[in-house]
C-alpha positions in Angstrom: 29.6 19.0 11.9 30.9 19.9 8.8 29.7 18.9 5.3 33.1 17.1 4.7 32.6 14.7 7.8 29.0 13.9 6.9 30.2 13.0 3.3 32.9 10.8 4.8 30.2 8.9 6.7 28.0 8.7 3.6 31.0 7.2 1.9 31.5 4.5 4.8 28.0 3.6 4.7 27.7 3.2 1.0 30.9 0.9 1.0 28.8 -1.3 3.7 26.2 -1.5 1.2 28.5 -2.6 -1.7 30.1 -5.2 0.5 26.6 -6.7 1.5 25.8 -6.8 -2.3 28.9 -8.6 -3.1 28.3 -11.0 -0.5 25.0 -11.9 -1.8 23.1 -10.3 0.9 21.3 -7.4 -0.8 21.8 -4.0 0.5 18.7 -1.9 0.0 18.5 -0.6 3.9 21.7 -1.6 5.1 23.5 1.4 4.1 21.0 3.7 5.5 21.3 1.7 9.0 24.9 2.2 8.9 24.6 5.9 8.1 22.1 6.3 11.1 24.5 4.7 13.5 27.2 7.0 12.2 25.1 10.0 11.9 21.6 9.8 13.8 20.1 12.9 12.5 21.2 12.1 8.9 17.6 12.1 7.6 17.0 15.6 8.9 20.1 16.9 7.5 19.6 15.4 3.9 15.9 15.9 3.7 16.7 19.7 4.2 18.4 19.8 0.8 15.1 19.0 -1.0 14.3 22.1 -2.6 10.5 21.5 -2.8 10.3 19.7 0.6 8.8 16.2 0.7 5.7 14.1 1.1 5.0 11.0 3.0 2.7 8.3 2.5 1.4 5.7 5.0 -1.1 3.0 5.0 -1.6 -0.7 6.0 -2.5 -1.5 2.6 -1.6 0.2 -0.9 1.5 2.1 0.3 3.7 1.0 -2.8 1.0 1.4 -5.5 -0.1 4.8 -4.0 3.6 6.1 -4.1 4.1 4.8 -7.7 0.7 6.5 -8.7 1.9 9.6 -7.0 5.3 9.3 -8.6 4.0 9.1 -12.1 1.6 12.2 -11.6 4.6 14.3 -10.0 7.1 13.4 -12.5 4.6 14.3 -15.4 4.3 17.8 -13.7 8.0 18.2 -13.7 9.0 17.2 -10.2 12.5 15.2 -10.0 12.0 12.9 -7.2 14.1 11.3 -4.5 11.6 8.4 -3.8 12.4 5.0 -2.1 11.0 3.0 -5.0 12.4 -0.2 -4.0 9.8 -0.2 -1.0 12.2 -0.1 1.9 9.8 1.9 4.2 11.4 2.0 7.6 13.9 4.4 8.9 17.1 2.9 7.5 15.4 2.7 3.8 14.6 6.3 4.1 18.1 7.2 4.9 19.4 5.1 2.3 17.3 6.8 -0.4 18.5 10.0 0.6 21.8 9.0 0.8 21.9 7.6 -2.7 20.7 11.0 -3.9 23.2 13.0 -2.1 26.1 14.7 -4.2 28.8 17.1 -3.2 27.9 20.8 -2.2 24.9 20.1 -0.2 22.8 19.0 -3.3 20.6 15.9 -4.1 19.8 14.9 -7.6 16.0 15.4 -7.0 14.3 18.5 -5.9 11.1 16.6 -4.2 11.0 13.8 -1.9 8.5 11.2 -1.7 8.7 8.5 0.9 6.5 5.7 1.9 6.8 4.8 5.5 5.7 1.9 7.3 2.9 2.6 9.7 4.5 1.6 12.8 7.8 3.5 11.8 5.8 6.7 10.8 6.1 8.6 14.1 10.0 8.2 14.3 10.7 9.1 10.6 8.1 11.9 10.2 9.3 14.1 12.7 13.0 14.2 11.0 11.5 14.7 7.5 9.0 17.3 8.3 7.2 16.9 5.1 4.9 19.3 3.4 2.1 16.5 3.0 1.5 13.4 4.9 -1.0 11.0 3.4 -2.6 8.6 5.7 -4.7 6.1 3.5 -6.0 3.4 5.7 -5.5 1.2 9.0 -6.5 -2.4 8.4 -5.8 -5.5 11.0 -2.4 -6.8 9.9 0.3 -8.6 11.6 -1.1 -8.4 15.0 1.8 -10.4 16.5 4.0 -7.6 15.6 1.9 -4.2 15.8 -0.9 -5.1 18.0 -4.5 -3.8 17.6 -5.5 -1.2 15.3 -5.9 1.4 18.1 -2.3 1.0 19.1 -1.2 2.5 15.7 -4.1 5.1 15.7 -2.9 6.4 19.0 0.4 6.7 17.9 -0.7 8.5 14.5 -3.0 10.9 16.5 0.1 11.9 18.7 2.2 12.3 15.7 -0.4 14.5 13.9 -0.3 16.8 17.0 3.2 17.2 16.8 3.4 18.5 13.0 0.9 21.1 12.8 2.7 22.7 10.0 2.1 19.5 7.6 -0.9 19.4 5.4 -2.8 16.0 6.1 -4.4 14.3 3.4 -6.9 11.6 5.0 -9.3 8.9 4.0 -12.9 10.2 4.8 -14.2 6.7 4.4 -11.9 5.1 7.3 -13.2 6.2 10.5 -9.8 5.6 12.4 -8.1 7.9 9.8 -10.6 10.4 9.2 -10.7 11.1 13.1 -7.2 12.2 12.8 -8.1 15.3 11.1 -10.7 16.5 13.4 -10.6 18.8 16.6 -13.5 19.6 19.2 -14.6 23.0 19.6 -16.2 24.6 22.7 -19.3 22.3 22.5 -17.4 19.1 21.8 -18.7 18.9 18.2 -16.4 17.4 15.7 -15.1 19.6 13.0 -12.5 19.3 10.1 -9.4 21.1 11.0 -7.4 23.2 9.3 -4.5 22.0 6.7 -6.6 18.8 6.2 -7.8 17.2 2.8 -10.2 14.5 2.9 -10.9 12.0 -0.2 -13.6 9.2 -0.6 -15.9 7.2 -2.8 -19.4 8.8 -3.5 -20.8 6.1 -5.5 -23.6 3.9 -3.9 -23.4 1.5 -6.9 -19.9 0.5 -5.9 -21.1 -0.3 -2.3 -21.2 -4.0 -0.8 -24.3 -5.4 0.6 -22.9 -4.8 4.3 -19.9 -5.2 6.4 -17.7 -8.2 5.8 -16.7 -10.7 8.4 -13.2 -9.3 8.3 -14.3 -5.6 8.9 -12.1 -4.2 11.5 -12.9 -0.7 13.0 -16.6 -0.1 13.4 -16.9 1.7 16.5 -16.5 5.3 17.4 -13.3 6.3 18.6 -14.9 9.0 20.6 -17.6 7.3 22.5 -17.1 3.6 21.6 -20.8 3.3 20.5 -21.2 1.1 17.2 -21.1 2.9 13.9 -24.1 3.0 11.6 -23.0 2.3 7.9 -25.2 3.8 5.3 -22.7 2.3 2.7 -19.8 -0.2 2.9 -17.1 -0.2 0.1 -14.1 -2.1 1.2 -13.7 -3.8 4.8 -14.7 -1.0 7.2 -14.5 1.8 4.5 -17.8 3.5 3.6 -20.2 6.2 4.8 -20.8 5.7 8.6 -22.2 7.9 11.5 -22.5 7.5 15.3 -26.2 8.0 16.5 -24.6 8.2 20.3 -22.2 11.1 19.9 -23.1 12.7 16.3 -19.5 11.9 14.9 -19.8 11.3 11.2 -17.9 10.7 8.1 -16.3 14.1 6.8 -17.3 15.4 3.4 -14.5 14.6 1.1 -12.9 17.3 -1.1 -11.9 14.9 -3.6 -14.1 12.0 -4.6 -14.6 9.0 -7.0 -17.8 8.8 -8.9 -19.4 6.7 -11.5 -17.0 3.8 -10.8 -16.5 0.9 -13.3 -14.3 -2.1 -12.3 -13.1 -4.0 -15.2 -12.1 -7.2 -13.8 -8.3 -7.8 -13.6 -7.6 -5.4 -16.8 -8.2 -1.9 -14.8 -10.9 0.4 -13.5 -12.6 3.7 -14.5 -14.2 6.5 -12.5 -15.1 10.3 -12.5 -12.5 12.4 -10.1 -14.6 15.3 -8.7 -12.5 18.2 -7.4 -13.9 21.6 -6.2 -13.0 23.1 -9.5 -14.3 20.5 -11.7 -14.0 16.9 -12.6 -11.9 14.8 -14.8 -12.4 11.0 -16.2 -9.8 8.5 -15.1 -8.7 5.3 -16.5 -6.6 3.2 -14.3 -4.5 0.5 -15.6 -4.6 -1.4 -12.3 -7.7 -3.4 -11.3 -10.3 -3.3 -8.3 -11.9 -0.7 -5.8 -8.6 -0.9 -3.8 -6.8 0.7 -6.6 -9.6 3.2 -7.0 -8.9 4.4 -3.4 -5.2 4.3 -4.2 -5.7 6.7 -7.1 -7.9 8.9 -5.0 -5.2 9.1 -2.4 -2.3 9.6 -5.0 -4.6 12.5 -6.5 -5.4 14.1 -3.1 -1.7 14.2 -2.1 -0.3 15.6 -5.7 -2.9 18.2 -5.7 -1.8 19.3 -2.2 1.8 19.7 -3.9 0.3 21.7 -6.8 -0.7 19.3 -9.5 -3.5 20.1 -11.8 -6.5 17.7 -12.5 -5.2 17.0 -16.2 -1.8 16.0 -14.9 -3.4 14.0 -12.3 -5.3 12.2 -14.9 -2.3 11.7 -17.3 -0.3 10.4 -14.5 -2.8 7.8 -13.2 -3.4 6.6 -17.0 0.3 5.9 -17.2 1.1 4.3 -14.0 2.5 0.8 -14.0 2.0 -1.8 -11.7 4.7 -2.4 -8.9 6.3 -5.9 -8.5 3.5 -8.1 -7.2 0.7 -5.6 -7.2 -1.3 -6.7 -10.3 1.7 -7.1 -12.6 1.6 -9.5 -15.3 4.8 -11.3 -16.5 5.4 -14.3 -18.8 6.7 -17.5 -17.2 7.6 -20.3 -19.5 5.2 -19.0 -22.1 2.4 -18.6 -19.7 1.1 -15.3 -18.6 0.9 -15.0 -14.8 -0.6 -12.0 -13.0 0.9 -11.5 -9.4 -1.5 -10.3 -6.7 -0.2 -9.8 -3.4 -2.3 -11.0 -0.4 -1.2 -10.2 3.2 -4.2 -9.4 5.4 -8.1 -10.1 5.3 -9.1 -6.7 3.8 -6.2 -6.8 0.9 -7.1 -10.7 0.3 -10.7 -10.0 -0.1 -10.4 -7.2 -2.5 -8.2 -9.4 -4.7 -10.7 -12.0 -4.5 -13.6 -10.3 -5.5 -11.5 -8.9 -8.4 -10.9 -12.1 -9.7 -14.4 -13.1 -9.1 -15.3 -10.7 -11.6 -13.4 -12.5 -14.4 -15.7 -15.0 -16.2 -14.7 -18.5 -16.4 -12.5 -21.0 -14.3 -9.2 -19.8 -12.6 -5.8 -21.5 -11.9 -4.1 -20.1 -8.8 -0.9 -20.3 -7.2 -1.3 -19.5 -3.5 1.7 -19.1 -1.4 1.3 -18.5 2.5 4.5 -17.7 4.4 4.7 -17.2 8.2 8.0 -15.5 8.4 8.5 -12.4 10.5 7.5 -9.7 7.9 4.3 -11.7 7.3 3.5 -12.2 10.8 3.9 -15.6 12.2 0.1 -16.0 13.0 -1.6 -16.9 9.6 -4.9 -17.3 11.2 -6.2 -14.4 9.1 -6.6 -16.5 6.0 -9.6 -17.8 7.6 -11.2 -14.4 7.9 -10.4 -13.8 3.9 -13.5 -14.7 1.7 -12.1 -17.4 -0.4 -15.7 -18.6 -0.6 -16.4 -15.9 -3.3 -13.9 -17.3 -5.6 -14.1 -21.1 -4.9 -16.7 -21.9 -7.6 -14.5 -20.7 -10.2 -11.1 -22.3 -9.1 -10.3 -24.8 -11.8 -6.9 -25.7 -10.1 -5.0 -24.6 -7.1 -1.2 -25.0 -6.2 -0.6 -24.2 -2.8 3.2 -23.4 -1.8 5.2 -21.8 1.0 6.0 -22.5 4.5 2.3 -22.8 5.4 1.2 -24.5 2.0 -0.8 -27.0 3.8 -2.9 -24.4 5.9 -3.6 -22.7 2.5 -4.8 -26.0 1.0 -6.9 -26.7 4.1 -8.4 -23.2 3.7 -9.2 -23.7 0.2 -10.9 -27.0 0.9 -13.2 -25.8 3.5 -14.0 -22.4 1.0 -15.4 -25.0 -1.3 -12.7 -25.9 -3.7 -12.8 -29.5 -4.3 -9.7 -31.5 -2.9 -9.0 -33.2 -6.5 -8.3 -29.6 -7.8 -5.8 -28.5 -4.8 -2.1 -29.7 -4.9 0.1 -28.8 -2.2 4.0 -28.4 -3.2 5.8 -26.5 -0.4 8.8 -25.8 -2.1 8.1 -22.3 -4.3 10.5 -23.1 -7.1 8.7 -26.6 -7.8 5.3 -25.0 -6.8 5.6 -22.5 -9.7 6.7 -25.2 -12.0 3.7 -27.2 -11.2 1.6 -24.2 -11.5 2.8 -23.0 -14.7 2.8 -26.5 -16.4 -0.6 -27.8 -14.8 -3.1 -25.8 -17.0 -3.4 -23.3 -20.1 -4.7 -19.5 -20.1 -3.6 -16.9 -17.5 -2.2 -17.8 -14.0 -3.1 -15.7 -10.9 -0.2 -16.0 -8.2 -1.4 -14.9 -4.7 1.7 -14.6 -2.5 1.9 -13.3 0.8 4.5 -10.4 1.4 7.7 -12.5 2.0 6.5 -15.1 -0.7 6.2 -12.3 -3.1 10.0 -11.4 -2.5 10.9 -14.9 -2.7 9.0 -14.9 -6.1 10.8 -12.0 -7.4 14.3 -13.7 -6.5 13.0 -16.9 -8.4 11.9 -14.9 -11.6 15.2 -13.0 -11.3 17.3 -16.3 -11.3 15.1 -17.6 -14.2 15.9 -14.5 -16.3 12.2 -13.7 -16.7 12.1 -10.2 -18.6 9.7 -7.4 -18.8 9.2 -7.3 -15.2 9.3 -4.2 -12.9 11.1 -5.3 -9.8 10.8 -1.8 -8.0 
């Protein structure tokens, strides 16, 4: 097929997006979906134009933040990115991103692709992109009514990894399901680190929890089915583990975080240790979960050629993606937005808030739309109890506002401190007007998108809506 015909199809797809936006229906992924209908191999054809190839990021938690961190590092090192910053991470979104960067004469506006890809779409998109590096950061229980159990995705990822031997893998050593993807068996059946694999992990016993949390997901050996023995637990099922039955154990990470310091909602610090040395990292984003995101971004960008100083500079200057620890001012009141969408992610947000002294005002927005997962029973696996003693006032909103209020009640928040306002706009007004000091908004995924639309409607400025 000629380039002229491909350009014509790109033009038609762009026109569909423009019409969608004029109709008020958005259009982030629609042009890409149209292009893929017109040209099914469009991702393959366009991604080949990236002079320095591409990198792909997937995970249950932290894809968007990790991608933002990687983008900050790569741009600081001189790369010009083609990046799905808006978070449209299925095939249509990736196609739309490449299409937006397409210019005449077979050129793109960037030289390096950086794509976050939904964990369930990964095995369909990666073979088309053929990235230089694939980062697989974690697998947590999420949207079981859409994705099924973790092993379903792990099996798909394992099959994918076997089909892309030329792609360098960056894997979380602390996640048993993910780490296992980088291993192969020798003649004696021993687990060995495979070629073309970089592991990252936390090496700081002081950052560990007392034991596995109730919501921990992957705690059995994928090889023999026996329970893992955990020597250290950091986050959910992430930690240092081994199997007494078959001898499988956590790989030794080539890139690690040591001397971790968590500064509440203000940020985090750690020492990044690599084979050639170490460097101090200062993160403007909070929580151990962002230490993991930073480690993942560091490992990915180093596989693309970034130096330790470039990694440190990029991580220090990264901004929060919308809804991920970003602070905006609403009616004169500082409001920090912290996405919660599954037990593991919610627990890290709750533990981070619990590090902040004093009492807190919350706006908890629980939705049960398709993109959230219809089943919201996961809120009963999240440890709201750790924050309950510090809740001064909680406004519950969203399609399942009453369920959120009930969860907070049973977590120990007195009922006279809980207000239910189902409508998000009215709930936001009530939460902002109901107290002083910083407000913490805890929205689920579609609630975060609705909150973004509400803030745009209100003309809130200084927000990063990417």
